[in-house]
C-alpha distance (Angstrom), angle and dihedral (degrees) to the residues before:
residue distance angle dihedral
M1 . . .
S2 3.76 . .
S3 3.86 119.9 .
K4 3.77 91.8 -114.4
I5 3.84 95.6 56.5
S6 3.85 93.1 42.3
A7 3.71 88.2 49.6
R8 3.85 90.4 53.8
Q9 3.81 88.7 46.9
K10 3.77 91.6 56.4
I11 3.75 92.9 48.5
R12 3.88 89.3 46.2
Y13 3.89 91.5 52.2
R14 3.80 90.2 47.3
I15 3.80 93.5 50.6
R16 3.87 90.9 46.5
K17 3.80 92.3 54.7
K18 3.82 88.8 61.0
I19 3.89 101.3 41.2
S20 3.77 136.5 44.9
G21 3.78 133.5 160.5
T22 3.81 131.0 -121.3
A23 3.84 131.4 -163.0
S24 3.81 91.1 -94.2
K25 3.72 97.0 39.5
P26 3.82 109.1 26.7
R27 3.82 128.9 -171.0
L28 3.76 116.3 -102.5
S29 3.75 102.6 -147.0
V30 3.78 120.0 -170.3
F31 3.85 126.5 -160.0
R32 3.71 120.1 -169.1
S33 3.93 121.8 -161.0
N34 3.75 121.4 180.0
K35 3.85 91.7 -97.6
D36 3.80 106.7 23.7
I37 3.76 143.3 30.8
Y38 3.84 128.3 -141.8
A39 3.77 130.9 -163.3
Q40 3.81 127.9 -168.9
L41 3.89 136.2 -177.5
I42 3.79 104.5 -140.2
D43 3.82 129.5 -169.3
D44 3.78 102.0 -155.9
E45 3.82 95.3 -172.9
N46 3.84 93.0 63.6
A47 3.93 94.1 24.1
V48 3.74 93.7 -124.8
T49 3.82 133.6 136.6
L50 3.79 106.3 -132.0
A51 3.90 97.9 -171.2
S52 3.67 139.2 -11.2
A53 3.77 140.8 -165.0
S54 3.78 133.9 -176.4
S55 3.84 139.8 178.2
R56 3.80 88.1 -113.4
A57 3.85 91.8 70.1
K58 3.74 110.1 117.1
D59 3.80 95.6 -117.2
I60 3.74 94.6 50.6
A61 3.74 96.1 39.1
A62 3.86 90.9 51.7
Q63 3.80 90.8 63.2
K64 3.80 107.0 81.9
V65 3.75 100.2 -140.4
N66 3.71 134.6 133.2
K67 3.85 124.0 -86.4
V68 3.85 93.4 -99.7
D69 3.81 93.4 52.8
S70 3.80 92.0 44.8
S71 3.72 87.8 52.5
K72 3.81 90.4 55.7
L73 3.85 88.2 50.2
V74 3.89 89.5 53.2
G75 3.87 88.3 53.6
A76 3.64 93.1 50.6
A77 3.87 91.3 46.9
I78 3.81 90.9 52.0
A79 3.80 89.9 48.5
L80 3.85 89.8 50.9
K81 3.77 91.0 49.9
S82 3.84 91.6 47.7
A83 3.78 92.9 51.3
E84 3.78 89.0 54.4
L85 3.81 88.9 54.5
G86 3.81 88.5 47.7
I87 3.79 93.7 -113.1
T88 3.88 118.2 141.0
N89 3.88 102.3 156.8
V90 3.72 124.4 62.8
V91 3.83 141.8 162.2
F92 3.88 113.7 -120.6
D93 3.71 115.7 -132.8
R94 3.76 113.4 -171.3
S95 3.77 93.4 -174.3
G96 3.77 96.8 -131.5
Y97 3.89 92.5 -55.1
L98 3.78 118.9 129.5
Y99 3.73 111.6 -100.7
H100 3.73 99.8 -114.2
G101 3.81 138.2 82.9
R102 3.82 114.4 15.4
I103 3.83 94.4 3.8
K104 3.67 92.2 52.1
A105 3.89 88.3 45.8
V106 3.96 90.3 56.2
A107 3.83 89.2 49.9
D108 3.80 92.7 49.3
G109 3.70 92.6 46.2
A110 3.76 90.2 50.9
R111 3.75 93.7 46.6
E112 3.85 89.6 51.4
G113 3.73 89.9 51.2
G114 3.76 91.1 57.2
L115 3.79 106.2 -92.3
V116 3.84 116.1 139.0
F117 3.88 120.0 -151.1
């Protein structure tokens, strides 16, 4: 494993020691690949995913926008799904990524959609 990946894993484990999601306040976990971005609402107490959204969804992929803009759409989509579940408060888990660029765009999109964290 490269040092960059192992460094991210260490940061990820350090973050996960401090935060966890519940049914009333789930964890908004973000995964970033080179091409796409994925977001999940996770209840860690029951170990279930409550909702998920990704840039591979047909409605988001159909819009020909750059990766940062599609990340913002993913944030808005996860906020919409959480509103349907009656969830307004979440804990943001950046999964070891730096809080800028696409990760920040997901957070901004989710906040504009009505999520509080």
